[in-house]
N, C-alpha and C positions, 0 to 999 in steps of 0.2 A: 506492501500502499503505499503510498508519494507520501512524501512528510514533508512539511516547512519547517522553519526554523521561528523561536521566537523567545522573547528574552525574559530570563527568569529574576536573575538576581545578577548585576555585576559580572562576578569572576565565574558563572552558569550558562548555559548554554545549552539548554532542550529542545531537542526534534516535538514539533505539535502534527500526531496525524492530521491527515486528510480526512472529515466524515464519510463512512460509507454511501456508495447509490442509493436512492430509497429502494432495491428493489435486493439492495445486499443482503444474505444470512442471516439471520439470527448469532450461528456462528463468528458472522463474517465483522458483526454490529457489535458481538460483543466484544472482542479484538480485540477493536476500533477506542472502544470507552478503555476498557484493561489496560492499555498501552497509554491513553489519554492519563487514565489514572495514576500511573508511575511515578515513585516521589524517591526522587536521586536524593533527598534529603533528612526523610527519617533514618531514625538510627537507632529503629527498633526497641528503644527504654521501655517499651510495654504501658502507658500512663493511659493510652487510647484502654484498655482491655478494662478500665472500668466500665466501657458503653457497652461492649461485649452480654447483648442481655437478652433473652424470651428466640423465639424463633422469626428466623428472617423474613420475609419475603422474593422468593426471587424466581425467574425464568425456569420453564422445564427445564434448559439444555444446560442450566446452572448446577440445579438439580442433581440431572441425572452424572454431570461431573463432581461434584460435592459428594454423593453416594459413594459414588465410585471411590470414589480416595478415600470415605471414611472408611468403607471396607477393608480393604487394601491395608489402612493403617491400624483398623481396630479400635479407632476414633466414632463408629458408630453410634446418633443417637438413638434412645427410644421411645415410645411415646411420650413415658413419664418425663424424660426430659424438658418433654413441651408446654408441662403443667402449665406451667407460670410462666408471663412473661416478663418479668421480671426479675428472674432466679437469671444465673452466668447462663452464658450461651453451654450447651453440652459440648461442644469443639476446641470452648479453649481449657485449655489445663489451666486448672487452679493453683497448680503450685508454681511452677515458670511466668504466667499470665499471657502464656504465648500462645496462638492461635494451631491447634494439630493440624489444621487443613488448608492454610494460611493460600499456599499454591495456586487453591482453587478455589477461594471464598466468595462469594457472590458479589457483587457494582454494590448496596446498597455498603456493606463492609468497607469495601474497598475507595468508597464517600468518604470515609475517616479521615481528618483533618487536611481533605485536600478543596472542600467546601467552605460558605461563609457559616452555615447552619449548622456545622458538626466539625465545630477550632480541633486544631491539634492541644492538648492540656499545656504543653510548655513552648509549643512554638513552633516548632523545628523542620514540620514540611513549608512548602508553597501552597498556594492557593490557586484551584483550576480558575480561570477570568470567569465573570459570571454568564459571556456567551454557551460558553464551550461544558460550562455545569446545566445550563439553561436544556443545549442541546440533548448533552446525557441522560438529563431526567426526563426529557419528551420522546424521547426514544424508550427511555426505560419501560415508563407506564402507558406505552401504545400496547403494550403484549399485554397477558393476563398471567399477574405474579403468584403466586403463593407457596406456603412455608414448604422445607422440605417432606414435611410428614402429611402436610391435606395431599402435595402431588403425589404420594409413596399412594393416597388410600381414595384417587380418583376413581370415578368410573372408567372404563375402561374404552374411550372413544381417539380423538386425535389431540385432544387438551392433553391427555391424565403422561403417567407418568410410567414411561417402559426405557427400563435402562438399557436394553438390549435394542432401541434403536434411536436412530443420531439425527 
């Protein structure tokens, strides 16, 4: 995907991927959004893990990746894991405060520290510009979002969670 340069800080040069076309696949769109949300400034201090709570809404494609990673690492949630929206995320390792599925975390989790309404608690990440933040939110809200457990229990139709089909 072509990229263009933008200035983030005087000492940094970052590339901003161009938005995918309107007919892009959900996977291509997610790759674009994930790339746009990557932060080279975050040092992994885990201060934002205090915000990791409850069942997170996501696209079916994200749920498929998340479930596969959780099964591979043994970090899979149970229905009891999601009974309370104020409980810590079941993918959060409470002792290390690290996400056990960080590489495949949903877009909502990737927004932490990158948008004004979910700021980095210690101010270490650079914020995404308003235009890009709005583009991501518009695109992300254009398709059905459910929690991983809702996808897993959805009726077997075209919008349900089918880990064997991508």
